[in-house]
C-alpha positions, 0 to 999 in steps of 0.5 A: 611639795617644793617641786611643784612650786617651781613650775619652770623646773624640769620635773614640773614641766615633765609632769604637766606634759604627762598630765596633758597627754593623759587628759587628751586621750580621754575627753570626758563630757556629760551627755556623750556615749563612751566605752567602759570596761567591765571590771567586776560583776556582782549580783546587783551591780556591774562595775566599769573602768572608764579612763579619766574618771575619778571613780568607777561608775556602776550600772544595775544588772537589771538594766542589762537584762532588760536590754537582752545583754545578759550573755554579753556582759562578762568581766573584761568586755566593754559596754557602751554607756551614756555619761549622764553626770560626772559627779552627783551630790554624793560624788558618784558617776552616773551612767546608763547603758539603756539610754546609750543603746536608745541613742545609738539605735535612733542614730542608726534609724535616722541613717537608714531613713536617709539612705532609704534602707530597710530595717529588720523588726518584730511586731511585739504588740497591738495598739490603738490604730496599729502595732508596735515594732521593735528594731532587732539590732537596737531594740528601738520601738517604732509605730506601724499604722494598721493601714501599713501592715499589709496591702490587703485587709487582714482581720487577724495579725497574730501570725505576724507577731514575733516574726522577724521581717523587713520594714521601711521607715516612712517617717522620722520625727527628730523633735519627739524622737518618734519613727513610723514604719511600713510593712505594706511598702515592703510587701508591695515592692516585692509584689511589684517585682513579681508582677513585672516578671509575670507581665514580661511573659505576656504579649498582645493578642494572647488569650487568658483562660478562666480569669476570675471576676474579682470586682468592678467599678463604673469604668470596668471589670477587674479579673484575677489571672493565675499563672505558674509564676503567681497571680496578677489583676487585670482590667477589662474596660467597660467598652471592651466588655460587650458589643452591646451597650453596657451601663455597669459591669454588674449588669453582665458579671457576677463576682467569682465567675470565670471568663476568657480574656484577650490581651489588647495592651501591656504597660511595663512602666505602670505594670498594667495589662488591658484585656477585652472580652468582646474581641474574642468573638465577631461583632454580632451587631453586624447581624442586626439587619436580620431583625425588624422593629415590630416583629416578635422574637425569642430571647434568652434571659442572661441577667436580671437586675432591679430595673429589668432583664438583659436578654440575648437575641443571639449569642453576644447580641444583648438587649434590655427588657426594661421592667416597664415593658414586662406587664401592661398593668403591674407597676414598679414590679420586680423582674425576678418575680417574673423570669429566671436566668436562662428563660426563653421568652417572647418579645417584640423589638421596639427600637434599633439604634445603630449609632448607639448600638442599642436594641430595646424590646418589650414583653407586654406587646406580645400580649393583648393590651387590657386597656384596649379590651376594656375600652372595647367592652366598656367604653366611656359612659358604660357601667362596670362592677369593681372590687375595692383593692386599695385606698388613699386619703383622697381616692379609692382603687377598684379592680374592674370586673375580670380585668387586671386593671385598677380603676381610680375613683376620686372622693369627689365622685362618690356623692353629689351631696356628701362631704368627700372625706365623710363618703370615703369612710363609708367603704372598706377594702373588699367592698363591691361597687357598680361604677361608671367609666368616666375616662380611659387613657391607654397611653398613660394606662389610667382609668377613671370611674365615678359612683355618683354619676349613676344617680340623678344630679341634684344640681339639675334642679337649677337648670330652669333657674337663673340669677336673681330668681326667687327660691323658697328654702328651708333652714337646716341649721345656723352658726357664726358663718350664716344659715345652712339651707336646702331649696324645697325639692332639692337635696343640695345644702347651701350656705347663706353667708351672714352678710347676705341674711339682711340689708340691715346689719342688726337683722343679719343675725344667724341666731334669729333662726332655730331651724325649720323656717321657710324663707325666700332668697334670691339666686346670687350666683349660678355656675353649672360648669363649676357646680356652684350656687349662691343664695342671698336674702339681702339680694331678694330684699333689695330687688323687692324694695327696688320694685316696690319703690318704682311702682309706688305701691303699698309696702310689702307684707314681708311675709317670708322676708326677715327685714322691716325697712321697706315701709320706711323707704316708701314713706321717705319717698312720699314725703320727698314728693309732697315737699317738691 
């Protein structure tokens, strides 16, 4: 031991030099990945030799099995491990081959991401929102969202599980150590290259045969074109579909139909091919001078929609038969119930707009207008029979005679005297009624009829009457509102309001009347246009009082008036004169 006390001796210096050189070869630091040589393998452990450590570290055999390295682990071979601790509380060295593999794999993924390189991976399982992908080289696990599995929706991906394929790394989270990959990007890129090869063989003016309608949008129709080198999608813009005006491609096409296309544009940068259908034939609108507004022609139904039929005057010259022009009497009809595709029907041209390249036709104009016939056969004021076809909360609809026309009978036209809501309840669907034609609007296709007009108007009873005239009425009933009365010889029930029963508020009590009394009242209001009449006992009392006072006559008996103040007013006037 004395040799080491003298540090300046040649032996000490030689030992120091040897020790330093040995340590400089093996820089041992926790958290570093180092290479270890396998010295011994047992049923449970693998022993490693790592220069610079005071003892041999060991790793569990199961760890290498989980890493799929069973065949690679042999005595004398080397393996990468992560040095977690140089010495734990028991004095052992702690290493991990699995953690070393993950770190090396992550570094490799980061490098591929930075260099835009594709990686090899396998889909190993499904998960919420996507799938888990295993990196083939490093066994690192990555996430692939469902939207990034393919460029087309796939209902079943079982055929992709376990298959080695290329993936693109689209996101790396350096903090959490997560990575997101995409198979769709690889597939799309591959298809892009194939698409470019196909488009290169096309030229403007080429005719594509039997392109299949794949889908459409508001701006055009998409076709699938099949070639010996593969398939591509091409667009036929809305304006290139037809010489006639088209609002939406679904007016002309159905999914799966086949059509010929003419190539009118090629964009190699965007890899887009523009096509036209209308340019395959001459402009049929040039022949529009052969057709005249108001003339009748045969047209062919080529497509049926909810709002009408698209027809052809001649091949390529399309026109719209709107649902409102199919029938005179049917409302909100379904064109499919009247016509089928391929039908030849008669129509009258109602409009030709050369600027908008639009032709409008009508089928109903080829038939007699039933409203004109009704007006001729049953002019306003005529009586006609009808059968109740429908109801609503305020009116009845009747099918008039042999016409396919519904007449409108308002509840106010059911009776002169009854309440409209009560009168409606008296009728049911299928009942036959004789009504009077009140109004025919051919332009609006409306007919109004009335039932009460067949009877004498009870309001005519007031024709020889005027305001302030006295009428005798019979009390029908009373309530808090006033008295319900009927003039003698008239069927109209009138309300005398509580405030109009008497001049004196003490006498203006509806409860004084039990019903059946005959009393006189004055006409306070009479309006023949509005069919409105108001009666007032109070007004009659005022008129009679004023008349009696003016003539200085004796007090009235008040036989038919419910008041008692007239004599008092006369006495007051007499006393006043005597005083003077």
